[in-house]
C-alpha positions in Angstrom: -8.7 73.6 4.7 -8.9 73.2 8.4 -5.6 71.3 8.4 -3.7 74.1 6.6 -1.6 76.8 8.1 -2.6 80.4 7.1 -0.1 82.8 5.6 -1.5 86.3 5.8 0.3 88.9 3.6 -0.1 92.7 3.8 1.1 93.9 0.4 2.9 97.2 0.2 5.3 98.9 -2.3 8.7 97.5 -1.1 8.3 95.5 2.1 5.5 93.2 3.0 4.2 92.1 6.4 3.8 88.3 6.6 2.1 86.5 9.5 1.9 82.7 9.6 -0.8 81.2 11.8 -0.6 77.5 12.7 -3.4 74.9 12.7 -4.0 75.5 16.3 -4.5 79.3 15.7 -1.1 80.2 17.2 1.1 82.8 15.6 4.2 81.1 14.3 5.9 84.2 13.0 5.0 87.8 12.1 7.7 89.6 10.2 8.5 92.2 7.5 10.1 90.8 4.4 11.4 92.2 1.1 9.9 91.4 -2.3 12.6 88.8 -3.0 12.3 87.2 0.5 8.5 86.9 0.0 9.0 84.9 -3.1 11.6 82.7 -1.4 9.2 82.3 1.6 6.3 81.2 -0.6 8.4 78.6 -2.4 9.9 77.2 0.8 6.6 76.9 2.8 4.5 73.7 2.6 1.0 74.0 1.2 -0.9 76.7 3.1 -3.9 79.0 2.7 -2.5 82.4 1.6 -4.7 85.3 2.4 -4.3 88.9 1.1 -6.2 92.0 0.6 -7.2 92.9 -3.0 -5.0 95.6 -4.4 -2.8 96.3 -7.4 -0.2 93.6 -6.8 -2.6 90.9 -5.6 -2.9 89.1 -8.9 0.8 88.8 -9.3 1.4 87.5 -5.8 -1.7 85.2 -6.0 -0.2 83.7 -9.2 3.2 83.2 -7.5 1.6 81.6 -4.5 -0.5 79.2 -6.6 2.7 78.3 -8.6 4.3 77.3 -5.2 1.3 75.0 -4.5 -0.7 77.2 -2.1 -4.4 77.9 -1.9 -5.1 81.6 -2.3 -7.9 83.7 -0.9 -8.2 87.4 -1.6 -10.7 89.7 -0.1 -11.8 93.3 -0.3 -10.6 96.0 2.0 -14.1 96.3 3.4 -13.6 93.1 5.5 -10.1 94.0 6.7 -9.9 95.2 10.4 -6.8 96.5 12.1 -5.7 94.4 15.0 
């Protein structure tokens, strides 16, 4: 997993914040995307570690990310810290 990029997704109702972090821990992009664009982004990215906070839509997006070939990690809101 050390050689994978990380795609961190902050799930919300309509728009999602997506941050891609490279292997060298540099931010590649940090942008807001719509539901449809998020699906396109997951399909177009090469295999990455997708991280997201557990919430109502997490299982749906985790399933979509796995279908696109990504490794998914979800975590509770207790470990999330604002940056």
